[in-house]
MARFI-620672 format. One line per field, with one value per residue (C-alpha): residue number from 1; residue in one letter; y, z, x. Coordinates in nm, 3 decimals. Layout:
num: [NUM|...]
residu: [a|...]
c2: [Y|...]
c3: [Z|...]
c1: [X|...]
// end
This chain:
num: [1|2|3|4|5|6|7|8|9|10|11|12|13|14|15|16|17|18|19|20|21|22|23|24|25|26|27|28|29|30|31|32|33|34|35|36|37|38|39|40|41|42|43|44|45|46|47|48|49|50|51|52|53|54|55|56|57|58|59|60|61|62|63|64|65|66|67|68|69|70|71|72|73|74|75|76|77|78|79|80|81|82|83|84|85|86|87|88|89|90|91|92|93|94|95|96|97|98|99|100|101|102|103|104|105|106|107|108|109|110|111|112|113|114|115|116|117|118|119|120|121|122|123|124|125|126|127|128|129|130|131|132|133|134|135|136|137|138|139|140|141|142|143|144|145|146|147|148|149|150|151|152|153|154|155|156|157|158|159|160|161|162|163|164|165|166|167|168|169|170|171|172|173|174|175|176|177|178|179|180|181|182|183|184|185|186|187|188|189|190|191|192|193|194|195|196|197|198|199|200|201|202|203|204|205|206|207|208|209|210|211|212|213|214|215|216|217|218|219|220|221|222|223|224|225|226|227|228|229|230|231|232|233|234|235|236|237|238|239|240|241|242|243|244|245|246|247|248|249|250|251|252|253|254|255|256|257|258|259|260|261|262|263|264|265|266|267|268|269|270|271|272|273|274|275|276|277|278|279|280|281|282|283|284|285|286|287|288|289|290|291|292|293|294|295|296|297|298|299|300|301|302|303|304|305|306|307|308|309|310|311|312|313|314|315|316|317|318|319|320|321|322|323|324|325|326|327|328|329|330|331|332|333|334|335|336|337|338|339|340|341|342|343|344|345|346|347|348|349|350|351|352|353|354|355|356|357|358|359|360|361|362|363|364|365|366|367|368|369|370|371|372|373|374|375|376|377|378|379|380|381|382|383|384|385|386|387|388|389|390|391|392|393|394|395|396|397|398|399|400|401|402|403|404|405|406|407|408|409|410|411|412|413|414|415|416|417|418|419|420|421|422|423|424|425|426|427|428|429|430|431|432|433|434|435|436|437|438|439|440|441|442|443|444|445|446|447|448|449|450|451|452|453|454|455|456|457|458|459|460|461|462|463|464|465|466|467]
residu: [m|v|n|s|q|a|n|g|t|s|s|s|y|a|s|a|r|l|e|r|a|l|p|r|i|e|r|e|w|i|p|f|n|k|s|q|l|d|r|i|i|a|a|y|r|a|g|a|y|d|i|d|p|e|r|l|i|e|e|l|a|r|d|i|g|a|i|t|w|l|i|h|q|a|i|a|e|g|a|h|g|s|s|p|l|e|v|v|q|t|l|t|a|a|r|a|i|e|l|l|e|a|r|r|n|t|t|h|s|f|e|n|s|t|t|e|q|l|s|v|l|r|c|s|a|v|a|i|g|a|a|a|g|f|a|p|s|v|q|v|c|l|r|d|a|m|g|a|e|l|l|l|q|v|g|r|l|l|v|a|w|n|y|p|l|a|f|a|r|a|s|k|g|d|q|n|r|s|i|d|d|r|i|s|d|e|i|g|f|s|p|l|m|l|s|h|l|l|a|t|r|w|s|i|d|d|r|f|t|r|l|t|d|t|l|l|i|e|e|n|d|k|p|l|a|r|l|c|e|i|s|e|a|l|a|q|a|e|v|p|q|f|f|p|e|a|r|a|r|f|e|d|a|s|q|a|v|r|e|s|l|g|p|l|g|l|k|t|l|e|a|q|i|a|e|i|t|n|p|y|s|a|l|l|g|i|k|f|c|p|i|d|g|v|q|l|g|r|v|l|n|d|a|q|e|s|p|n|r|s|h|a|a|l|v|g|c|r|i|e|v|r|a|a|v|k|k|l|l|l|a|i|e|p|t|a|v|d|v|g|a|a|k|r|c|m|e|d|l|v|p|l|c|g|f|s|a|a|c|i|y|v|f|d|p|f|t|k|v|f|r|q|r|l|s|t|g|v|w|h|r|p|i|q|v|a|v|h|e|l|a|p|g|d|l|p|h|q|l|a|g|v|f|s|g|n|q|i|q|v|t|n|g|d|s|l|d|v|p|s|f|l|a|v|p|l|g|t|t|t|r|i|g|v|l|c|l|e|a|q|l|l|s|l|d|d|s|g|l|a|l|s|h|a|k|a|v|r|m|i|l|e|r|a|l|k|s]
c2: [8.583|8.904|9.229|9.276|9.545|9.352|9.534|9.715|9.728|10.033|9.955|10.101|9.950|9.645|9.629|9.734|9.453|9.194|9.367|9.308|8.958|8.806|8.698|8.485|8.334|8.252|8.067|7.856|7.823|7.566|7.163|6.884|6.565|6.394|6.052|6.186|6.335|6.003|5.823|6.080|6.116|5.747|5.765|6.003|5.868|5.514|5.685|5.708|6.064|6.006|5.991|6.197|6.432|6.668|6.414|6.474|6.844|6.696|6.417|6.748|6.922|6.712|6.816|7.183|7.295|7.122|7.280|7.687|7.618|7.526|7.844|8.053|7.929|7.937|8.252|8.368|8.199|8.401|8.169|8.311|8.223|8.254|8.136|7.918|7.612|7.686|7.877|7.497|7.414|7.579|7.356|7.058|6.753|6.707|7.097|7.086|6.737|6.937|7.200|6.974|6.716|7.049|7.189|6.787|6.842|7.180|7.316|7.249|6.908|6.787|6.511|6.761|6.976|7.108|7.065|7.412|7.329|7.037|7.189|7.464|7.218|7.044|7.309|7.422|7.068|7.037|7.353|7.270|6.893|7.035|7.363|7.067|6.896|7.178|7.332|7.188|7.297|7.651|7.606|7.673|7.408|7.253|7.351|7.714|7.588|7.441|7.665|7.900|7.806|7.705|8.085|8.198|7.945|7.965|8.278|8.130|7.822|8.023|8.190|7.903|7.737|8.049|8.258|7.893|8.071|8.399|8.142|7.901|8.294|8.347|8.049|8.048|8.363|8.536|8.307|8.538|8.661|8.503|8.332|8.598|8.868|8.740|8.676|9.040|9.108|8.922|8.956|9.287|9.145|8.952|8.562|8.740|9.015|8.755|8.586|8.849|8.997|8.650|8.660|9.034|8.895|8.535|8.806|8.586|8.707|8.957|8.776|8.559|8.854|9.015|8.699|8.786|9.140|9.124|9.502|9.434|9.160|9.219|9.076|8.835|8.722|8.607|8.199|8.225|8.346|8.195|7.846|7.989|8.100|7.759|7.580|7.795|7.758|7.365|7.354|7.530|7.348|7.118|7.378|7.638|7.768|7.953|8.101|8.238|8.227|7.861|7.753|7.964|7.929|7.555|7.575|7.813|7.646|7.325|7.393|7.524|7.219|7.006|7.175|7.171|6.805|6.707|6.531|6.381|6.663|6.677|6.239|6.308|6.592|6.369|6.147|6.443|6.627|6.242|6.301|6.547|6.498|6.067|6.134|6.317|6.122|5.831|6.058|6.180|5.899|6.092|6.125|6.429|6.438|6.443|6.769|6.637|6.973|6.648|6.893|7.247|7.262|6.981|7.208|7.126|6.871|6.565|6.690|6.743|6.381|6.155|6.108|5.901|5.745|5.559|5.387|5.058|5.132|5.119|4.848|4.599|4.946|5.007|5.395|5.588|5.431|5.551|5.887|5.950|5.864|6.085|6.361|6.313|6.308|6.624|6.776|6.666|6.906|6.834|6.910|6.883|6.583|6.651|6.556|6.697|6.493|6.161|6.257|6.305|5.939|5.809|5.960|5.985|5.706|5.446|5.407|5.448|5.115|4.947|4.926|4.958|5.073|5.178|5.212|5.352|5.212|5.420|5.194|5.435|5.252|5.453|5.211|4.941|4.969|5.058|5.357|5.405|5.739|5.760|5.584|5.557|5.361|5.140|4.873|4.469|4.362|4.546|4.509|4.751|5.014|4.987|4.896|5.235|5.107|4.788|4.615|4.403|4.080|4.137|4.206|4.039|3.862|3.872|4.253|4.319|4.023|4.243|4.533|4.364|4.213|4.364|4.153|4.277|3.965|3.849|3.724|3.616|3.677|3.372|3.551|3.907|4.029|3.930|4.083|3.994|4.180|4.320|4.461|4.651|4.749|5.142|5.294|5.251|5.455|5.455|5.169|5.357|5.119|4.879|4.985|4.791|4.775|4.511|4.459|4.209|4.013|3.755|3.562|3.572|3.868|4.039|3.946|4.083|4.397|4.455|4.396|4.646|4.920|4.857|4.911|5.217|5.320|5.309|5.443|5.768|5.774|5.722|6.039|6.243|6.142|6.127|5.737]
c3: [-5.678|-5.553|-5.638|-5.774|-5.533|-5.176|-4.870|-4.692|-4.962|-5.225|-5.612|-5.696|-5.412|-5.514|-5.876|-5.822|-5.608|-5.827|-6.093|-5.853|-5.832|-6.110|-6.237|-5.940|-5.975|-6.368|-6.245|-5.972|-6.139|-5.938|-5.969|-6.212|-6.111|-6.229|-6.219|-6.501|-6.715|-6.645|-6.800|-7.080|-7.211|-7.216|-7.427|-7.642|-7.743|-7.823|-8.052|-7.848|-7.912|-8.333|-8.405|-8.151|-8.078|-7.876|-7.595|-7.499|-7.400|-7.184|-7.059|-6.927|-6.847|-6.520|-6.383|-6.319|-6.284|-6.664|-6.825|-6.711|-6.787|-7.091|-7.125|-7.039|-7.252|-7.576|-7.493|-7.433|-7.813|-7.927|-7.938|-7.955|-7.841|-7.731|-7.426|-7.173|-7.349|-7.688|-7.680|-7.574|-7.858|-8.083|-7.958|-8.130|-7.923|-7.988|-7.867|-7.545|-7.462|-7.491|-7.242|-6.965|-7.018|-7.015|-6.642|-6.534|-6.264|-6.063|-5.752|-5.615|-5.540|-5.434|-5.203|-4.969|-4.937|-4.637|-4.547|-4.611|-4.969|-5.020|-4.928|-5.152|-5.404|-5.329|-5.340|-5.678|-5.857|-5.744|-5.862|-6.214|-6.178|-6.095|-6.383|-6.632|-6.491|-6.449|-6.768|-7.010|-6.762|-6.890|-7.223|-7.159|-7.372|-7.174|-7.272|-7.182|-6.826|-6.755|-6.893|-6.652|-6.404|-6.435|-6.518|-6.143|-5.910|-6.055|-5.845|-5.526|-5.659|-5.719|-5.412|-5.175|-5.343|-5.433|-5.084|-4.855|-4.534|-4.580|-4.701|-4.426|-4.182|-4.405|-4.352|-3.951|-3.993|-3.905|-4.001|-4.036|-4.357|-4.694|-4.747|-5.006|-4.852|-4.566|-4.858|-4.955|-4.594|-4.621|-4.932|-5.047|-5.325|-5.346|-5.551|-5.812|-5.900|-6.010|-6.203|-6.397|-6.446|-6.636|-6.812|-6.948|-7.082|-7.202|-7.454|-7.419|-7.428|-7.262|-7.136|-6.940|-6.859|-6.647|-6.466|-6.258|-6.176|-6.074|-6.145|-6.524|-6.567|-6.819|-6.937|-7.224|-6.988|-6.731|-6.798|-6.766|-6.426|-6.251|-6.388|-6.237|-5.917|-5.854|-5.925|-5.654|-5.383|-5.425|-5.423|-5.104|-4.909|-4.904|-4.721|-4.475|-4.239|-4.638|-4.641|-4.406|-4.595|-4.735|-4.587|-4.735|-5.091|-5.078|-5.016|-5.292|-5.538|-5.469|-5.524|-5.857|-5.930|-5.795|-6.023|-6.319|-6.277|-6.061|-5.699|-5.768|-5.878|-5.657|-5.736|-6.076|-6.039|-5.873|-6.171|-6.294|-6.031|-5.981|-6.311|-6.214|-5.821|-5.926|-6.031|-5.744|-5.544|-5.662|-5.644|-5.294|-5.159|-5.007|-5.061|-5.164|-5.006|-5.205|-5.246|-5.004|-4.719|-4.467|-4.439|-4.318|-3.953|-3.858|-3.835|-3.445|-3.385|-3.503|-3.285|-3.035|-3.046|-3.213|-2.875|-2.768|-3.026|-3.035|-2.743|-2.909|-3.163|-2.817|-2.665|-2.530|-2.650|-2.355|-2.158|-2.308|-2.678|-2.584|-2.437|-2.730|-2.971|-2.795|-2.802|-3.225|-3.236|-3.135|-3.345|-3.662|-3.917|-3.912|-4.262|-4.510|-4.587|-4.223|-4.391|-4.066|-3.859|-4.068|-4.054|-3.654|-3.647|-3.847|-3.695|-3.355|-3.304|-3.447|-3.260|-2.951|-2.998|-3.059|-3.432|-3.553|-3.903|-4.143|-4.494|-4.653|-5.010|-5.187|-5.487|-5.784|-5.953|-6.335|-6.323|-6.118|-5.914|-5.530|-5.431|-5.139|-4.956|-4.619|-4.394|-4.088|-3.963|-4.056|-4.230|-4.165|-4.516|-4.795|-5.067|-4.838|-4.857|-5.219|-5.413|-5.462|-5.710|-5.672|-5.929|-5.673|-5.827|-5.682|-5.319|-5.090|-4.801|-5.050|-4.984|-5.282|-5.108|-4.785|-5.021|-5.159|-4.773|-4.395|-4.190|-4.072|-4.169|-3.956|-4.058|-3.753|-3.775|-3.701|-3.548|-3.360|-3.734|-3.937|-3.741|-3.764|-4.069|-4.028|-4.367|-4.256|-4.510|-4.515|-4.562|-4.442|-4.638|-4.980|-4.966|-5.036|-4.995|-4.729|-4.411|-4.347|-3.975|-3.836|-3.484|-3.253|-3.131|-2.905|-2.772|-2.845|-2.603|-2.806|-3.085|-2.942|-2.846|-3.208|-3.328|-3.128|-3.186|-3.540|-3.525|-3.368|-3.623|-3.856|-3.731|-3.688|-4.024|-4.199|-3.960|-4.133|-4.462|-4.467|-4.613]
c1: [-2.994|-2.843|-2.789|-2.409|-2.324|-2.314|-2.416|-2.198|-1.951|-1.912|-1.910|-1.615|-1.411|-1.568|-1.481|-1.110|-1.064|-1.239|-0.988|-0.680|-0.786|-0.864|-0.539|-0.473|-0.849|-0.794|-0.505|-0.570|-0.931|-1.122|-1.055|-1.119|-1.264|-0.956|-1.163|-1.440|-1.210|-0.953|-1.232|-1.361|-1.002|-0.958|-1.280|-1.164|-0.894|-1.080|-1.253|-1.596|-1.708|-1.597|-1.974|-2.132|-1.904|-2.147|-2.133|-1.817|-1.957|-2.239|-1.957|-1.804|-2.060|-2.052|-1.752|-1.783|-1.404|-1.371|-1.632|-1.637|-1.249|-1.314|-1.546|-1.289|-0.971|-1.232|-1.308|-0.925|-0.890|-1.112|-1.449|-1.774|-2.137|-2.460|-2.433|-2.166|-2.180|-2.211|-1.856|-1.745|-1.859|-1.668|-1.382|-1.288|-1.225|-0.857|-0.849|-1.113|-0.893|-0.576|-0.663|-0.811|-0.450|-0.247|-0.453|-0.474|-0.289|-0.392|-0.313|-0.698|-0.783|-1.110|-0.998|-0.813|-1.122|-1.309|-1.601|-1.755|-1.592|-1.772|-2.073|-2.134|-1.981|-2.320|-2.533|-2.423|-2.443|-2.751|-2.858|-2.734|-2.873|-3.196|-3.217|-3.177|-3.447|-3.668|-3.597|-3.870|-4.142|-4.054|-3.986|-3.590|-3.332|-3.135|-2.780|-2.915|-3.077|-2.700|-2.526|-2.694|-2.706|-2.301|-2.234|-2.452|-2.274|-1.898|-1.853|-1.906|-1.649|-1.403|-1.419|-1.425|-1.074|-0.953|-0.991|-1.029|-0.960|-1.161|-1.458|-1.433|-1.438|-1.726|-1.899|-1.893|-2.008|-2.324|-2.646|-2.915|-2.693|-2.613|-2.324|-2.225|-2.292|-2.052|-1.788|-1.858|-1.708|-1.415|-1.291|-1.419|-1.633|-1.900|-1.894|-2.211|-2.022|-1.725|-1.956|-2.089|-1.762|-1.666|-2.014|-1.847|-1.556|-1.702|-1.929|-2.190|-2.576|-2.737|-2.991|-2.727|-2.536|-2.821|-2.921|-2.572|-2.734|-3.125|-3.099|-3.107|-3.349|-3.620|-3.951|-3.810|-3.526|-3.814|-3.835|-3.469|-3.498|-3.749|-3.572|-3.253|-3.453|-3.631|-3.304|-3.130|-3.388|-3.388|-3.007|-2.985|-3.229|-2.889|-2.685|-2.945|-2.639|-2.521|-2.898|-3.126|-3.414|-3.341|-3.672|-3.903|-3.711|-3.757|-4.142|-4.205|-3.954|-4.117|-4.464|-4.361|-4.229|-4.517|-4.731|-4.557|-4.430|-4.707|-4.743|-4.402|-4.206|-3.925|-3.873|-3.810|-3.531|-3.367|-3.269|-3.174|-3.001|-2.793|-2.621|-2.442|-2.351|-2.285|-1.959|-1.863|-2.035|-1.814|-1.518|-1.519|-1.710|-2.022|-2.350|-2.586|-2.918|-3.202|-3.378|-3.668|-3.559|-3.521|-3.176|-3.394|-3.363|-3.127|-2.884|-2.844|-3.105|-2.870|-2.555|-2.819|-3.011|-2.682|-2.524|-2.829|-2.910|-2.569|-2.562|-2.677|-2.342|-2.126|-2.240|-1.911|-1.702|-1.429|-1.504|-1.286|-1.389|-1.748|-1.603|-1.389|-1.714|-1.996|-1.735|-1.666|-2.038|-2.122|-1.853|-1.944|-2.109|-2.490|-2.623|-2.282|-2.043|-1.762|-1.426|-1.244|-1.437|-1.360|-0.990|-1.035|-1.206|-0.876|-0.600|-0.715|-1.047|-0.878|-0.566|-0.726|-0.951|-0.682|-0.642|-0.254|-0.364|-0.742|-0.800|-1.104|-1.115|-1.431|-1.633|-1.621|-1.916|-1.766|-1.470|-1.613|-1.251|-1.199|-0.953|-0.775|-0.882|-0.813|-0.581|-0.346|-0.086|0.137|0.018|0.157|0.020|0.216|-0.076|-0.294|-0.021|0.112|-0.222|-0.441|-0.670|-0.814|-1.058|-1.334|-1.205|-0.855|-0.923|-0.790|-0.972|-1.258|-1.368|-1.556|-1.824|-1.799|-1.902|-2.207|-2.338|-2.375|-2.159|-1.759|-1.565|-1.284|-0.958|-0.710|-0.358|-0.131|0.140|0.258|0.414|0.084|-0.235|-0.590|-0.780|-1.157|-1.324|-1.601|-1.885|-1.948|-2.237|-2.563|-2.815|-2.570|-2.285|-1.958|-1.692|-1.498|-1.337|-1.011|-0.859|-0.602|-0.536|-0.353|-0.631|-0.468|-0.801|-1.247|-1.278|-1.009|-1.200|-1.559|-1.361|-1.260|-1.597|-1.742|-1.463|-1.508|-1.908|-1.813|-1.549|-1.835|-2.043|-1.877|-1.739|-2.101|-2.224|-1.939|-1.989|-2.319|-2.347]
// end
């Protein structure tokens, strides 16, 4: 947490800028996890929350965009509560669903997010999950813990999606300064100032409002403040390029966790963190790193070592493919999911490898279906173009079996009009889906070359998607 007056920005100037910006920010907000939201709405209509309405709030709290939007809308309708999540409880389940359905088709979308935006999403999701997991150790109730971190994270998320160009510039700025200070330079106010303004508008208890300004934290706020400090430090280890003090803060926080939860304290927290991050992992096909600090110090090392480690995967590839793969490896963001690199792989490397079309199907463990994500080229097999959601048993070419196995499956085409089909399991550390490729295989030599090139494409996608 930082002081609400950002470095180099006067308080009055920043406040004026923020007041002018707030109407647009309120109108656009941040994306909802539409897959998660659709599942919750379907469960509501089936009566799943009739007996236990509080479970609806618990599930909605896993969607940062949806739950913060509900808080904001409930306040606009005159609701009151001592904590952010208590405000949402004033809404009936029917009204909450009505508000979310009306907002479902927002202009923002996680699927079209940039690498920088996904990085801040990772940080926020881990912070909220860590707060929920560590809350009992500091005698803070679960909903207060999650509500406090939602408040602290929402400002940065709102800036990331409503000022995407400024946020991208700030992300690439001086890494000796925090991302919040860099953002303040770009737009005239800090993310924490935005969180503070929302806290005052939400009319919640002062102990939450004080969290957004370190100068106002008093004695009786120490448990909640310490909880947030530890949670944020653990989360910032996910994106050390945004926070120059991430290593020192992580070491202090992890020691506090071990003292409270034992030697395996970080592993204990990971289960609670997964409650928040798993729905995003399923939606985006990305892996959230465990909070073990492995990301720290790897901002440059991974990119520098990747070409050497990749030599084995490039055996059998054409010279121009090997060169393109090495170039892509050097450009991949080493510590964050790099959607841009994945798109460049699909658009540039796939045709260079001789594939006429490609598509990634990501498996959603909640709905048990495969969802079509990135694709390129013109498919000769119509089902691959028309179908966006496939249950495992409906997949052609036994893709469900490929997903659960480790072998690339090749189905030879019977004519030039029906190219051969390759199904490639995607995800080394975490299986996320299946990469589908089409190719004209005219001989056994072509088949061997296609397999080598498919492995090269898979390697780039797995590095980019951190899977």
